[in-house]
C-alpha positions in Angstrom: 0.0 0.0 0.0 2.8 2.4 0.9 4.6 1.6 -2.3 1.4 2.3 -4.3 1.0 5.6 -2.5 4.6 6.6 -3.2 4.2 5.8 -6.9 0.9 7.6 -7.1 2.5 10.7 -5.4 5.4 10.6 -7.9 3.1 10.4 -10.8 1.0 13.3 -9.5 4.2 15.4 -9.0 5.3 14.6 -12.6 1.9 15.5 -13.9 1.9 18.8 -12.0 5.3 19.7 -13.4 4.1 18.9 -16.9 1.1 21.1 -16.4 3.0 24.0 -14.9 6.5 23.9 -16.5 9.1 26.5 -15.7 9.9 28.8 -18.7 13.5 29.0 -19.9 13.8 32.0 -22.2 16.8 31.7 -24.4 18.0 34.7 -26.4 20.4 34.6 -29.4 20.7 35.4 -33.1 21.5 32.5 -35.3 20.6 31.9 -39.0 17.9 29.3 -39.4 19.1 25.9 -40.7 22.8 26.4 -39.8 24.8 24.2 -37.4 24.4 27.0 -34.8 20.7 26.9 -35.2 20.7 23.1 -34.7 22.8 23.4 -31.5 20.2 25.7 -29.9 17.3 23.5 -31.1 19.1 20.4 -29.6 19.4 22.4 -26.4 15.7 23.0 -26.3 15.0 19.3 -26.9 17.3 18.3 -24.1 15.9 20.8 -21.6 12.5 19.3 -22.2 13.5 15.7 -22.2 15.9 15.7 -19.3 13.5 17.6 -17.1 10.5 15.4 -18.1 8.7 18.5 -19.2 9.4 20.5 -16.0 11.4 23.0 -18.1 9.8 24.7 -21.1 12.2 26.4 -23.4 11.2 29.6 -25.1 13.7 29.9 -28.0 14.1 33.5 -29.0 17.1 32.6 -31.2 16.4 34.3 -34.5 16.5 37.8 -33.2 13.0 37.9 -31.7 14.5 39.5 -28.5 16.1 42.3 -30.4 19.7 43.3 -30.8 22.4 42.0 -28.5 22.3 45.1 -26.3 18.6 44.5 -25.6 19.3 40.9 -24.9 22.0 41.7 -22.4 19.7 44.1 -20.6 16.9 41.5 -20.6 19.1 38.7 -19.2 20.4 41.0 -16.4 16.8 41.9 -15.5 15.7 38.2 -15.6 13.4 38.5 -18.6 15.7 36.3 -20.5 17.4 33.4 -18.6 20.1 32.1 -21.0 21.7 34.0 -23.9 24.5 33.9 -26.4 26.3 37.3 -26.3 29.5 38.5 -28.0 32.4 39.4 -25.9 32.2 42.8 -27.5 28.8 43.4 -26.0 29.6 41.7 -22.7 32.7 43.9 -22.4 30.3 46.8 -21.9 29.7 45.4 -18.4 32.8 43.2 -18.0 35.5 45.3 -19.7 38.2 42.7 -19.1 36.7 40.4 -21.7 38.0 42.8 -24.3 41.4 41.2 -23.8 40.2 38.0 -25.5 40.3 39.9 -28.9 44.0 40.9 -28.5 46.1 40.1 -31.6 48.2 37.0 -31.5 47.5 36.2 -27.9 47.8 32.5 -28.7 50.1 30.5 -30.9 47.7 28.0 -32.2 44.0 27.0 -32.3 44.7 24.0 -30.1 46.4 26.2 -27.5 43.5 28.6 -27.5 41.0 25.7 -27.0 42.9 24.3 -24.0 43.4 27.6 -22.3 39.7 28.5 -23.0 38.4 25.4 -21.3 40.8 25.3 -18.4 41.5 29.0 -17.7 39.4 31.5 -19.5 35.9 30.1 -18.7 36.7 29.9 -15.0 38.2 33.4 -15.0 35.2 34.7 -17.0 32.9 33.2 -14.4 34.7 35.0 -11.6 34.3 38.3 -13.4 30.7 37.6 -14.5 29.5 36.6 -11.1 29.7 40.3 -9.9 27.4 41.2 -12.8 24.8 38.6 -12.1 25.8 36.2 -14.9 27.2 32.7 -15.2 29.3 31.7 -18.2 28.3 28.3 -19.6 29.9 27.8 -23.0 32.0 29.4 -25.7 30.2 29.7 -29.0 33.1 29.7 -31.4 32.8 32.0 -34.4 36.3 31.4 -35.6 39.5 33.2 -36.5 39.4 36.9 -37.3 40.5 37.8 -40.8 40.8 40.7 -43.3 38.6 41.3 -46.3 39.5 44.0 -48.9 39.1 45.2 -52.5 42.6 44.1 -53.2 45.0 41.5 -51.8 46.7 42.8 -48.6 49.3 40.3 -47.5 51.8 42.3 -45.5 51.6 45.2 -43.0 53.2 47.5 -45.6 50.3 46.9 -48.0 47.6 48.1 -45.5 49.1 51.5 -44.7 46.6 54.2 -45.4 43.9 51.6 -46.4 40.5 52.4 -45.1 39.5 49.5 -42.8 36.2 49.1 -41.0 36.4 48.0 -37.4 33.7 47.4 -34.9 33.8 49.0 -31.4 36.3 46.3 -30.5 39.2 48.2 -28.9 41.7 45.4 -29.6 40.9 45.5 -33.4 41.2 49.3 -33.4 44.6 49.3 -31.7 45.8 46.5 -34.0 44.8 48.3 -37.2 46.3 51.5 -35.9 49.5 49.8 -35.1 49.9 48.5 -38.7 49.1 51.9 -40.2 45.6 51.4 -41.5 43.1 54.3 -41.8 40.7 53.0 -39.1 37.0 53.8 -39.6 34.2 52.7 -37.2 30.9 51.9 -38.9 27.9 49.8 -37.8 27.8 46.5 -39.5 24.7 47.5 -41.5 26.5 50.4 -43.1 29.5 48.3 -44.3 28.4 47.2 -47.7 27.1 50.6 -48.8 30.4 52.1 -47.6 32.4 49.6 -49.7 30.2 50.4 -52.7 30.8 54.2 -52.4 34.5 53.9 -51.7 34.3 55.1 -48.1 35.8 51.8 -47.1 38.4 49.5 -48.7 37.9 46.6 -46.4 37.4 45.3 -42.8 37.8 42.6 -40.3 35.6 39.5 -39.9 35.7 35.8 -39.2 35.2 33.5 -42.2 31.8 32.3 -40.9 30.4 35.9 -41.1 32.0 36.7 -44.5 31.4 34.0 -47.1 27.6 34.1 -47.4 27.0 37.8 -46.9 27.0 40.8 -49.2 30.7 41.5 -48.5 32.2 39.2 -51.1 31.1 41.0 -54.3 32.5 44.3 -52.9 35.6 43.0 -51.2 36.5 39.6 -52.7 40.1 39.3 -51.3 40.3 37.5 -48.0 43.6 37.5 -46.1 43.8 34.8 -43.5 45.4 36.9 -40.8 43.9 34.6 -38.1 45.1 37.1 -35.5 42.4 36.3 -32.8 39.5 34.0 -32.0 36.0 35.6 -32.1 33.2 34.1 -30.2 30.1 34.5 -28.0 29.7 33.4 -24.4 26.6 31.5 -23.5 25.6 33.0 -20.2 22.8 32.5 -17.7 21.2 34.8 -15.2 22.8 33.9 -11.9 20.0 34.8 -9.6 17.4 32.9 -11.7 19.8 29.9 -11.9 20.5 29.8 -8.2 16.7 29.8 -7.5 16.1 26.6 -9.5 15.9 23.2 -7.8 19.4 21.7 -8.1 18.3 19.0 -10.6 16.9 21.7 -12.9 19.8 24.1 -12.6 22.1 21.2 -13.5 20.0 20.5 -16.6 20.1 24.2 -17.7 23.9 24.3 -17.3 24.6 20.8 -18.7 22.2 20.3 -21.5 23.9 22.5 -24.1 26.4 20.8 -26.3 30.0 20.7 -24.9 32.6 23.1 -26.2 34.3 20.5 -28.3 31.1 19.7 -30.2 30.4 23.4 -30.7 33.9 23.9 -32.1 33.6 21.1 -34.5 30.1 22.1 -35.8 30.9 25.8 -36.3 34.4 25.4 -37.6 33.1 23.1 -40.2 31.2 26.0 -41.7 34.4 28.1 -42.0 36.3 25.2 -43.5 33.5 24.6 -46.0 33.5 28.2 -47.0 37.2 28.2 -47.8 36.8 25.0 -49.8 34.0 26.6 -51.8 35.5 30.1 -52.1 35.1 30.3 -55.9 31.4 29.5 -55.5 31.0 32.2 -52.9 33.0 34.7 -55.1 36.1 35.3 -53.1 39.8 34.4 -53.0 41.5 33.4 -49.8 45.2 34.1 -49.1 46.8 31.9 -46.4 49.9 33.7 -45.0 53.4 32.4 -45.5 55.4 31.9 -42.3 57.3 35.1 -43.3 54.2 37.1 -43.8 52.7 35.8 -40.5 55.8 36.8 -38.7 55.6 40.3 -40.2 52.1 40.8 -38.9 52.9 39.6 -35.5 55.9 41.9 -35.3 53.7 44.9 -36.4 51.4 44.1 -33.5 54.1 44.4 -30.9 53.0 46.5 -28.0 49.2 46.3 -28.8 48.5 43.8 -25.9 50.2 46.1 -23.4 48.2 49.1 -24.7 45.0 47.1 -24.5 45.6 46.0 -20.9 46.4 49.6 -19.9 43.4 51.1 -21.6 40.9 48.5 -20.3 42.3 48.5 -16.7 40.4 46.7 -13.9 41.5 43.1 -13.6 42.7 42.8 -17.2 46.4 42.3 -16.1 45.3 39.5 -13.8 43.3 37.9 -16.6 46.3 38.2 -18.9 48.6 36.6 -16.3 46.1 33.7 -15.8 46.1 33.2 -19.6 49.9 33.0 -19.6 49.8 30.4 -16.8 47.3 28.5 -18.9 49.6 28.6 -21.9 52.5 27.3 -19.9 50.4 24.5 -18.5 49.3 23.6 -22.1 53.0 23.6 -23.3 54.0 21.4 -20.3 51.2 18.9 -21.0 52.2 18.3 -24.6 
């Protein structure tokens, strides 16, 4: 009898959860049908399945929640619970994250991956906690490169060239260091500015270049690969802490792991480079000598960046260097 009562109570509790699920509002901007879109939709399925319907994902992942700045405001106020936000936008409240865009901070993609998982995410969480956020994953957008109307393979070739940058301080300092004519424009104004001659080129990861309107106007793509661009998947800390432990564990654990995210999103960049003729651009991998010249031209930029950002940026830089040494020792 007691066993039947316990089973009946469990069934009633499960039914109650299904009838009154807890909303999980997820904000992002991803293109429908892409691997990134599938990652978020898989997250929604896992939230529902692993919680037996107790969590009800509300996927605002195609821009329904507005631009990133609005999404960041919404997640801090608890109207959105989980969001994918660029480090550029997050650096508005956590300035130290601007360091992650520094040129040539890492020697290889594998080194970056290892330091990201073991050092950067924990450090980012320590910084984010004071802003009411928890960092869950890194949504890799890829290596930052240079597009232009003509091939630009060396620092000498970019001097005086009108290059569009975002509000990313690291990119601005890097382009100034190599002698470019740096112009800030919103992303929506870039193509018209290329068409009118106001711009000669700009910076972007491959994933954001190949299938946009940039290639007809700036079909030369130099693989500078000077930094890794990405978003952080973050959760509202107050909301997360108020969840029952089993549900908070599902929210933080159900999204694909960093390795799976990397493979899915980097496959898009690799495919674009393979199909560059189809997309209408020419990619230029750097020779070792050219790569060395760009790195040399960027000398001092990291130090300027740390000084201008201030706060705990030096401590974050020191932690990254410890992570790099640990990676080297483990190889």
